[in-house]
N, C-alpha and C positions, 0 to 999 in steps of 0.2 A: 802745346795747345790743348792736348788731351788732359794734361795735368791741371791746367787752369779751369777747364770745364768741370773736372771732378771736384775741385776746390769750391767752385761756385755752387755746384749741386749740394755739397755738404752744408754750405752756409744757408742755402734756401731751406734745406731740411731742418736745420737747427732753428731757423726763424719760425718755421711752421710749428715746431715742437714747443717753442717758447710761447707762440700765439695760442696753442691749444692749452697750455698750462694756465695762461692768463684767463682764457675762456672758462676753464673749470673753476678758477678762483672767483671769477665774476659770478658764475652760477651759484656757487656756495654763498657768496655774499648776498645775492638776490634772495635765495631761499631763507637765509638767516633773517634778512630784513622782513620778509613776509611773515615768518614765524613770530618775530618780535612785535610786529604791527598787530597781528592777531591777538597775541598775549596781552598787549597793552589795551587793545580795544575791549577784550573780555574783562580785564581788570577794571577798566573805566566803567563798563556797564554794571559790573558787580557792585562797585563802590556807589554808583548812582542809585541802584536798587536799595542798597543798605541805607543810604542817606534818606531815601524816601520812606523806608520802613521806620527809621529812627524819628523822622519828622512826624510820621503818623502816630508812633508811640508817644512822642512828646505831647502831641495834641490830645491824645486819649488820656494821658496822665494828667494833663492840665485840666481837662474836662472833669475827670474823676475827682481831682483835688478840689475843684470848685464845688462839686456836688457834695463831697464829704464835709467840706467846711460849712456849706449851707445846712447840711444835716446836723452837724455839731452845734451850729448856732441855734437851729430850731430846737434841738434837744436842750441846750442850755437855757433858752428862753422858756421852755416848758417845764423846767425843773420845779419852780415854785408851785405851779398848778398841780404837777404830779405829786409833790410832797404833801400839799394840802389834801389832795384826793386820797393818797395812801393813808395819811393820818386819820382822815374821816372814816375810811374803811376799817382801819385798825380799831378805832373807837367803837364803831358799830359792832365789829366782831367781839370786842372785849365785853361790851354790854350784853350781847347775846350769850356769851359764855357764862358771865356772872349770873344772868337771869336763869340759865339752865342749872347752875349750881344752887341758886337760892330755891328755885321751884323744881326740885328733882322729881322726875316722873319715872315710874318703872318702865323699862324698855319694852316689857311685854304689852304695855298699853299703847305703844306707838307703832306706826307702820314703819316699813324698812327705811324709807327716805328720811323721816323725822328722827329715827333712832340713829342712823349714820351721822346726820348733821349734829345731833346732840353730843355724841361721843367725839366727833371731830372738834367741836367747840371746846370741849373739856380737855382736849389734847391728851386723852387717855389712850395711848397706843395699845396697851395690853387688852383693855376692854374692847377696843375696836376690833382687834384681831379675833378675840373670842366670839364677838357678835357675828363677824363675817363668816367664821367657820361654822357657827350654828345655823346660818342661812345658806349653807352650801348648795342645797337642793334648788335654791332660787338664784343660782349664779347668773342666769341671763338677765334677771331684773337688777341684780346687785351691781353689775359693771357700770352702767351709766349713772346709777345713783351715787356710787363711790366718787366718780369724777366731780359731781356737783357737791358732795359732802365735804371733800377735802378742801375745796375753796372756802368753806365756812371756818376752817381752822385759823387761829391767829397766826400760826407759823407752819404752813403746810409741809415744807421740806423737813423741818425738825420732827413733825409728827411721823412722817414716813421713815426717816432715819431711826427714830425710836422703835418703830415696828421692825425694821431690818435688824437693829441691834438685838431686839428681843428674840428674833428668829435665830440669829447666829449664836446667841447665848444658849437657847434651848438645844440647838444642834451640838454645841460643845459639851453640854451636860448630858446629852443623850436622853433628854426627857421625852415622854410620850407626846404624841400629837405634833411632832415636828413636820410631818408631811402636810398636815392641815395648815399649820402656820406658814409654811412655804407657799402654799397656794394663795392664802389670804394676803400674804406679804406681796406676792406678785401682782394681785389686783390693786393694791395701794400704790405700788411703783408705777403701774400703768396709768393710774389716776393722776399721779403727780406729773408725769411727762406729757400729759394731754395739753398742757399750755406752756408756751415759751416764757421763761422767767429768768431773772438774774438773782443769784444767791450771794449772800454775804460771805466774807472771807472765813468767818468762823464756821459757817455751815459747810463750806467747801472743804475746809481742813478736817472737819469731823467725818465727812463723806470719804475723804482720802484715807483716814484711819480705818474706817469700816471696810473699804475696798482692800486694803492690805491684809486685814484679818480674814476677809472672805476668800481672797486668793490663796492664802496659806491653807485654809480648810479644803478648798477645792483641789489644790495640789496634793494634799495628803490622802485623798480618796482614790480607791482603785478604779472606780468608774464614776465619771461625772454625769449628773443628770442634765438632760437637754434644757429643761425649764429653768433650772437654777443657773446654768451658764448664760441663758438669755437674760435673766433678771440681773445677773452680775454685770453684763455688758451694758444693759440699760442704765444702771446706776453710773457706770463709767462715762457713758455718753451724756447723760443728763447733767452731771456736775462738771463736765469738761476735764476729766481725769485721764484722757487718752495717753498723755505723755508719761504717765506713771507705769505703763505696761510696755513690755517688749513687743515690737512689731510682729515678730514670729509667733509669739504666744497668742496674740489677738487673732492673727491669721489662721492659726491651727484651730482655735476655738470656733471661729466662724465656719471653717471648712468641715469640721467634725460634725457640726449640727446645722449644716446648710439647709436641710430639709425641715427644720423646725420653723413653725409659724413665727412671723415677726423678724426672723433673722435677717432677711433681705433689707428691711427698713433699718434695723440696728446697724448692720454692716455699712449701709450708706451714710449713717451718721457718725461713723468712727474715723472718717477722714483718711481713707486708704489712698486716695489720689490715684496715680497711674497703676498702683498695685492691684486695684480692683479689676483691671483688665486681666491680669494673671489669674486672679481668683475665678473669674467667670470662665476663662479658658480651661482651667483645671476641672471645673464643674462639667463642662461639655465633654472633655476627654474621659471623665468618669461615668458618662452616660446619664448625667443629671441635667438634661436639657430644660426640663420644666423649671427647676430651681434657677438655672441660668437666665431664663426669661424674666423671672421676678427680680433677680439681682440686677440685670441690665436695665430693667424698667425703673427701679428705685434709684439707680446710679446715673441715669441719663445716658446710657451707652447703647441705646436701641439701634442707632445707626451702624455701629460696629458689629453688634450682635443682634441681627434681625430676628424678631420673635417668630415670624412665619417660617423661616428656614430652620430655626431650632425646633419648632413644633413638628415640622415635616420629618426632620431627622429622628425625633423621638418616636413618631408613629412607625417609621421604618424599623427602628430598633426593637420596639415591643412586638411587632408582628414577627420579626425574625426569631426573637426569644420564645414566643409562644409556639411557633412551628418547631423549634428545637426541642422544647419540652415534650411535645407530642411524639416526635421522632425517637427521642431517647427513651421514652416510656412505652414504645411500641403501641401507641394509641390505646393504652389501657384506660380503665375508668378513672383511676386516680390521676393519671397524666392528663386526661381530658379535663377533669375538674381543675387541676392546677393551671393548665394553659388558659382555660376560660376565665378563671379568677384573675390571672395576670392581665389578660387582655381587657377585661371589664374595668379593673382598677386603673389601668393606663388610659382607657378611654375617658373615664371620669376625671382623671388628672387633666387631660387635654381640654375637656369641656369647661372645667372650672377655670383653667388658665385663660382660655379664649374669652370667657365671659368677664373675668376680672380685668382684662386689658382691652375690652371692647374691640375684639378682632373678628367679630362675626362676619363682617363684610369682606374680609381678606382670607379667612380660613373657614370654609363651609363645614358645618357640623352635621348636615343631613346624613351623610354617608356613615360617619362614625356612630351616630345615634341609631341608625338602622342596624348597623352591625351589632351594637350592644343589645338591642331588643332581640335580635336573632339568637345571640349567645344566651341570654336569659331564658328565652323560650326553650331552647334545646336543653339547657341545664335542668330546668324545671321538669321537662319530660323525662330526662334520665333519672331524676330523683323519684318521680312517681313510679316509673318502671321498676326501679330498685326496690322501693317499698312494697309494691304489689308482688314482686317476685319473692321477697322475704316472707310476706304473709302467706303465699301459697305454699312455700316450703314448710312453714310452721304448721299449717293445717294438715298437709299430707304426711308430715312426720309425727304428728301427735298420736296417730293410731285410732282405730274405731273398733268397738266390740270388747268382749270380756277378755280376750287374750292379749290385748294390747299391752297391758301392764306387765304381764309375765314375759312377753317378748322383749320389752325394754329392759327388764331386770336381767334376762338371760343374755342379752346382747353383749354385756361386758365380758363374760367368760367365753362366749362362743367365738369371739374374734370378729364378729360382724360390726359394721359401722353403726354408731349411735343414731337413734332416730330423732334425737334432739336437733332442732334446726340450728344451723350455724349462725353464730352472731355476725352481724354485719360489721365489717371492719371500718373503723372510723379513721379515715385518711385525711391528712392535711391538705387543704386546698391552696396553701401558699406555695408560691414558686420556690423551689429549693435552691436554685443557683442563679436564676435570671431575674427574679423579681426583687427589686429593692424597695418596694412599697408594700406595706401590709395594710389590711383593712383597718378601719378605725370607726369608732362609734359616732353617731350623729352629734354634731356640735356646731354652733353658729360660726359662720365665716368670720375671720378676723377683720375683714374689710369694714363691715358695718357694726361691729360689736360695741364700739365705744362712741359715746355721744359727743366727744370733743376731740380735736386734733391733738396728736402727740408731737412734742417738740424736744429736740436735743440741742439747746443753744450752746454755742461756744462760750466758755466761761469768761466773763468780764466783771470787774468790780464796780464799774461806773454806770454804764447805760445799757439798755436793752439792745439786743442785736436786731438789726432790721432785715437780715436775710431770712428768706423763707426756709422753713425746716423740712427736711425730707420726710421725717418720721411722722409729721403731723397730718399730712394730706389725707391719709386713708381713714382717719378715725373721726371725721367730722360728720358722718352720716348716721341716720337712724337705722335700726335693725330692719333688714329687708330680706326677702326671699329671692333666691336665684331662680331664673327661668328654668333651669334644669330640674328644679324641684326634687332634690334628693331627700327623701323621707319627709320629716317635718321641719327640718332646718338645714341650712347650708352646711357644707363641710369646711374645715379649715384648709389651709394651703397645702400642707406637706404630708408626708406619708409615714412618719414614725408613729405607731400607736403608743400613746403614753397615758399616764395616769393623770390626765389633764396637764400632765407634767408639773402639776402644782398641788396635787391632792392625793388622798388615800385611794386605795384600789377599788373601793366600792363606788366611786364616782368617776369612772373613767371617761376621758374625752380624748380627742385626737389632735394630731398636728398634721394631718394629711391634707393634700390639696383637695382631694375629692373622694376619699375613701368612705365606705359605709359598710355596715354589717348585713343589711338586708337589701337584696336586689329586687325583690318582688314588687316594691313600691316605687321604683325609679321610673320616671317618665322621660322618654326620649323623643317626645314630639310626635311627628307624623309616622314614626316607624311602627312595626307590628306591636300589638298590645302586649304589655308586660304580663308575665305569668302570674297566676293567682296563687301558686304554691309558694309560701314564704320559705326562703332558705337563708338561714343565719349561719355565719361562719364563726368558728371560734377565733378569738383574738389573742394574739400573743402580747402580753403586757410589756411595756417598755418602762423601765425605772427612770422617771424623770428626776 
C-alpha cells in the first residue's frame, strides 16, 4: 500500500514538472510572438512612412519637371527675340566703338565716365588699366562708373580677361606698377561680375588657362596677398571653374583670408555645400564670430548659426581679452591704451555687423555705444595729461639764467642726470596677443560701393541661369552712409589693414568690418560726447 502511494506521488510530481515545462515553453512562445508582432508593426509603419515620403518626392519631382519643361519651352520660344536683341545690341556697340575710333578725342578732355566708356568700346585693356590707375585718387567715383563702362564693350569678358592677362604678364616680368595694375584689375573684375551672364566656350577655356597660370604664380609666392586671392576666386566663380581646383585648396584659401572683404560672398558662390557648416564652425572656434555672422548670412545658415548668439559670444570674448591685457600689463599706460584700442575696434566691428544685417531690434547698441564714448573720452584725457606732463618736464628741465648752459655742459662729467626732457615713448596701441583686428583707414563699405549686383553664375553653354546669385544682392545699392557715421565714410567689413589690397602703399585702404584710425570723430549716438582731441594710431600695413 505504501509502495503504491509513493509511486502515485512520483507520477503526480512528474506530471507537474512536465506541466511547468510546457508552461515555460508557452510563455517563451508568447513573448516571441509579442516581439515579432511589434517588429512587424514597426517595419510596416516604417515602410508606410517611406512610401509616403517617396510619393511626396515623386510629386515634387513631377512638379519641378513640369516647371523646368515650361521654363525650357519659354526660353526656346524667346531665343529668336533674344538673338535679335543681342544682335541689335552688338551692332549698336560696334557703331559706337567705330565712332570713337573715327572721332578720337583726347581722354584729358573727357570726364571719367565718358573716358571709361570710350576705352571699353575700343577694347583697349592696357589703356583702360592705365587710365584707371591714373584716377586712383577718385576710386569712389570710379567703381560705379566702371560697372557701366564695361557694359559698353563689345565683348566685356574678353576685355576683363585681357586686363587679367596683362597683369599676370607684368607680374611675371617683374615690371614696375604691378601693384597699381592689380588694384585696377580688381575693379574691372568686380565690374564684370556685377551682372549674371553666360559666356562662350572659347571665353571659358581662356579663363581656365589664366586660372592655371595665376594659381601657379600664387603657389610660388612665399606670402599670398589677400586681395589677389579674392580676385583669383572671383574669376573662378565667375566663369564656373570651381571643379578645376582641389576642394582643400579652395577651403584653405577661404579660411586664410576669411576676414577679407567680399570673401563671405565669394565663398557662398563657390558651392561648398555642407562643407560651409564646417568652415563656419572653424571660424567660431578661432574666435572669428563676426566673420562667422557674415558667412552664415551669405550662405543661408543663420538658423544654425544665429547671429545674435555669435555677437554675444564675440562681446564676451573681447571684454575678457581686454581685461587680460590690463592685468598682464599691470594697468600701465601702454597696456591701458592697448586694451582700449582692442575694445574700441571690437565695438565698431559689432556696430557695423549689426547695421549690415539689420539686427538693431534684436541686439541693442545703446550700451556698447555708450561704452565706446567713455573709452574715447578717457583715452583723450590720458593723451592730454601725457602731453601736458611732457611739456612741463621740458620747461622745468630747460634751465633759466646764465648758469643753465654751463650746468648742462657739466652734467655729463659730473654724473648727474641730464636736464634734457625724456622723449615720450611711442608705444603700440595694438593688442599684442589678443587682438586679431587692426585699425584701418577710412574706406567706403563694400555693401553700397557698387552700383550693380554681382553674380557668379554656374557655367552653361546654352541658356542663362534663372537662379538668384548670392554675390549680386549686396551690390545693387547706391553709396550711403552708415548711421554709425565713422569719419567721412563707412568702413569695410573686416579687419586686416591692407594696401586696399589692390594698390600701392600711398593709397591705403582697409578690409576691416569697422576699423578706423581716428576715434575723435566717431559718433556713438546718445552716449557721452566724443573727445575733441584727435588721436591717430599708426597702421601696420598688410601686403595684399
